[in-house]
Phi, psi and omega in degrees: 000131185287145173251148183240153176226162180246137176225167176252121181239115183052040176086358181249139178284132182228138178248135181209159177301132183297334184275350182280154177279145181301318181301322179298315179296315182297312186281317191264326178274312186263352179056042175271087192276000172293337178278109187262147177260094181266330183211337185057019182239005181073024185252321194269329178090001181290343182260017186296136174226169172264127174244111187050042174087356183253130179295124186218144178278120189282344185288341183250007182261121173277144184300327183299337179274356190247010184307127177082356184276160180254126185241136181234133172244175180302325179300335182270000177294155174291161179298323177300314179296318179300315180299318181294313183293321177299313180294312185297317180290328175288316182294324181277349184071034188274353186252122172244261179293329172090352187293329181273349195292315178303322176296323177294320179298319179296318176299320178297315178302314180298321179291309188290337176294333181251339182218087187288350180228067186279155172278168178299316177298325178292324177293314179301320180293324182293331181255016187296336182268005181244118178282146162229130181261349186265313201263343188074007172076336188303313184285335173293318176296318175304316184295317180293321176299317179294318179299319178300315180296318180297319180289321180295315188261007180055042180282143175266147176300140175289150175286141182271138176296132182264330178272084186264165179222174169292126186106349179286148177273093192247139170295142179296151187290341184250018185300310187301311181297325181282326179287317185271352180081011179273341174292143190257120163268165187302318184292347177282347175277142185213200185291341174291321178285327183228084180305135181082014181302134174249176188232138182234156177195162182255145166276123186263162182296145176277339185229148176297325180218115181197150174276130176277111184272326181198148175234115183252113187248001188300315182296320179295317181295331182280348181290125178304135180095353176279129182269318179198156169229114187252142173238180183303331180294340183272357184285123183284337179251233181257140181290325186272129176236183180162150184298310177241310178257126183274085179232004188260117181287127173296318172217149178274121182280160175300130182097344179268171185248134176290155182242341173197171185295340181278356181299134176276132177266317174208165182238129185245143174228141183213169184290330181223157176300327181292315178295323179303312181294322176298317182294319179300322180291340181272349178286128181251124180240129177260127183240155161247102186292137178238156179290126182283157174266111194265346184201164180302324180300317177293320182293329182269354181291150179299132179081008180297143176297146183276127174288317175232154183298336180284351181116177185264000176256112178289314188211144177228123179241137176222106182257125181226130169223117183076187181252094186296316181303315182294316183290319178298316180300326183273355183278152183291315183237142178210148181227133174235127176217157175248132183239148177233124176244151194264170163300144173222139177266136181298321176058031172303152187284333182261115175295161183292138181205144175214148170238133177231150178217151177292144179217110186053238179255023177225210180219156172243133181238128168261123194223160169243100183206180184257007178189104182297324180287330174296315178297319178300315182299311183291322180292322179295326175297314182297316186273350182068033183250154168300143184307325183291348177277354177247113179255130182237130177235130173285131161271189173299144182247120185273057178092152179213299179058023183102340186284353179243029175278328180269151173290142177234308180238346185299312183289330177292317177299317180298321180297315179298314182297320182294321183278318185272343185062035177228156175286140185218144173249131174236123187224136176275138166291166178298322178299317178295318180300316179300328182278319201270311189285153182297146184253182170286136180296128164286143181226144168253125187230119171254122189226136172243128179234139185228154176215168178271186185293342179265002179090008179275129180299141182242319185195162172213151177223136183215148170240126184238124176239121180246143174270106184267001175073207193282332186223164188294313187046234178254024185301324179293305177298326178297315177298318178304312183290325176301321181281317183293336181255002187295335181281348176082177184272059189232163189266078169204159190235356185264115182219154172213101186237118182244122183229145175225135170256124193242132175288141170219184175266019174280167172307150180299153172242145184207223182287139173205138181330115185108334167053049178094334182288329178305321183286308184287333176298322178303313180294313182301310185292324178292321176298323180296325179299320180289321177297320179301317177303313182299326183274357184073028179244161172269164185300325178294312180302315183299317180290320181294322178299320187261358184302134176294139181231160182307136179091342176278172185252126177289160178304335178276002177096351180282139176283128180293127184275176184298344179281354185296118188231029180297315181301321180294325178292324176293317179298325183294333183253003186302309183297321179295317181303316184274004181261001185225143182284325184245087184226134176246156185225145175214141178240158180201159165231153177212136180294150165247118186105156184295311174075194180044042172079000180280132179306130187216096188238134171258144182219142178219139177241123178253126179239129179264116179217138175059031179076011178238153175260119184261126180267123175237120179211146179280009183282111181289137172263117181249020181119345182282344173090033183296330178298317178293322176302313182293323177298315180295318181292322176294314183302313181289317185293322183268339182077041178234167183266168178300331182294340181262012185236137176231122179263135180245140175295153184301137174215123188293344178279341183240326189260134177289156182294121178246016178077176182285145170283093186195158176067027179047043191256335192293320181300314183282307190284307179283330174301318178293322176299320178295317180301318181293317177296320181295325178295322177292322175299317181298317178300320179293326177294320176300315182294318183293332182261006176074020177265158178266125179269124182238123175207148178219157180287128180226155178299142177297143176281347186250317186239133179290154177063021177239130178254139178229154179280126179235131175280154174292156180306322181293317180291319183297335182280352183286131173238165187234144181272170179296326178295324179287323176299322182298340177298340181259013179310132181093350180272152176234149179223133187239137177231143181216141177219124176261119176276090189279129179222174180260146179293154174299135180082009179300142182273062174232153188294315181233081183295146174267102181286318180217151183289338180200154174230145166260154181230152183208149166230131178235148177239146169241124181247125183259149168278171179300329183277002177090356174276163184279125176280317183196147167250141178237131178234115175255118187233130173270114186242014187069232176271128176285125177280312180220109184305321180297317181292319179298313177299317181298322177296318180295313182299313181292319181295321180292317179296321175298319178294326176295321176298317178301320183284327196240321195230335190279137177215140172236079188286145176235140174234110183054046177074008181253120176294140182244000183268151165255170182303319183286351180250009181290339180091025178291143176292139173259168188300322184277356178245347182293140181288157171294141180235126174254128184251132174239112180261127181246125178256109176230099185283159181174352177255122188268040172224157176050042180062013182087010181282139178238137182300149185232355189301316187275319189296338185297337180260355191283308184274004186294310185300313177295329176296317179294313181297323178295324178295317179291324176299322179291327183276314187251356177062024174255117182271106183263142183240011183226140177250149351291154184297147185262331189257060180220162176297344182272348184297141180287135177277129181274000000 
């Protein structure tokens, strides 16, 4: 018999079963959705509340221990506090994906109630138990410091400028909802939103590799409250789905072989989560266990069992320019080393979740992913439906970093909804998330790099082997990018790069911030350090000598355009580099846009309704702030204020396909589409208001032989009011931009591999005790759209890169992951290094105002910069990540 206790929650007395978890009561009974479920393991801090004034994780607290206590969530803050935190977090640029932010606000409240004037270290310590994967913590600390000052000094929030432009320091459009917890992630939707909502989940394989001999579902189906138990036989379309290559089984059929522990055997749906778990335990699966293939060496061995019938090599790339063997042999200096880079878990704060419901003769999916059209495509394959019968809408996305490009639960939810004709929620536990979604590829890289007697690079040769795990995911394109960027941002053209992506029975590997370049950049940059020694040069000198400059030819054959700013990033950190004894350096370039001849189109639809311009685009926002980017580009291009603009999250029924949020592409590609649509809107506003629109073709200021439309100064100064915008009610404006490139291996002298590149130089500065004093990131981003967002990307990317270099591990034992969220080695706020950001604006790309994406490159040169600093201090040249000889290394 249950016992009940009484507690006070946000000033109201609440009675609940003593055995229930506090988070369950807060989220499901009281619908206090600021309390987020990030892990249910007491590790991440997204569910933090104040219990009698102390910040506490609600997911591990049973109600019986809390009798008589007072509990506070963000919803219980005073209106003054809410206003302050919304402003402070917006002003500091502290909000990216937003999933961790309410928990951070609660920690701030607990701190400021007892210490109204805290130092930065005291703030960092107060939020030490709350992870953030996006920001690197610096701007969150800035926000809490500002909030403290506002509360102490009774400061009012400043009014925000409404006539904004590209380059304006703008609060993100979704700040309020993310700070206060009123913005909706998929898991925040419940039975109030969907009456009769049921719950679904998959029974997963017991073994990484085994033949499924039988699936017995009778007992589960007989359990009262079970709605359905589905197997592969119940799929109306095709069982195999996949982002690019359809090789991923939705469920393993009887007689087929599992490929990793995350394989679904059957999918169960029930009236309640409790019945669901009971039903899953009643499913009986008979297996014939087989020896798993644990690594690429085993997979490539003669006679190895086939992971897929097509063979164990997913992709093979061989890039050749010139005769590398001949040039290397004739070069004065050469270095050969073998490097090993590890598996890495994305560790986004929001686990995967989807809700699907029947809609006419199709389905509607509410999802957290990086491409609504990708989800639509894969789900339509599964259901055997025309794509337009599957409508996908993004809710807020709590981080991605590449880990939400593949479907995980979306198609499963859609299958249940399609068959049962009921709304269903399918959500991964954190343990399932760690197992199921694709990770960063571990790679083995053997690389030879050569230079002449003056230190000028001559050639490089590399062999790259990546473990792509059980399924293709993005393994092919990741290998491609690892190879195309392996020579680095330097002025030489002779390369021979051979790469293979190999199937194993490990969890799949796919897209992850840096997209393969993170791995090969580590090898390239470390080899350069050794070459510099041989030449009697320091690492900065060597890189500056060889840095690619406008008009020179990149190793892939592309002519570097006027936006090329690697030399400028090196110059920006020169004085800092020479001011410290223990400093490491790393350089990188990263494409913006898919490139290599693959169709890459951004699209935006502008609809004028109610005196506002509504932005509809398929570009998913995963924390990088693409919605704010589009608002800024529309505001400047059309000459209207923020008050006249409404941004909508992607929905495939309203928003045109803008491609996947991947490859640092949305700012440039979809941004340019928005600019084009906005220009048409502006012309219509001139006509509607009886003004004369004047513009003429003029030579580009950035690129030769390019003409662009320029308004006269008088015309360009014209802005429009909400009443004037309302004159266009009912009108639509469409913009599209194709980022045209050449295919790999194209028979042209100077192929365009990518429409734009970003460039970066990063430094790692060590203290005498071997801990990091500071990281410095100088990034060439073309035109900065929003300085706060650009800085935030650099800060967050560098801290993520430091984790990759020093602390993060996703260990596997015989294809079985052994880590929990709290043991992954993510940096916490009180341990994260200080980050100094230097943003360099060097325009030269005549689209999207000259803006180049920055999301991925921020993590790429970090690891070699860190490793170089330790090599300078301890003289141990390490070739494996995470580094072993540092104060951060885990003690065994």
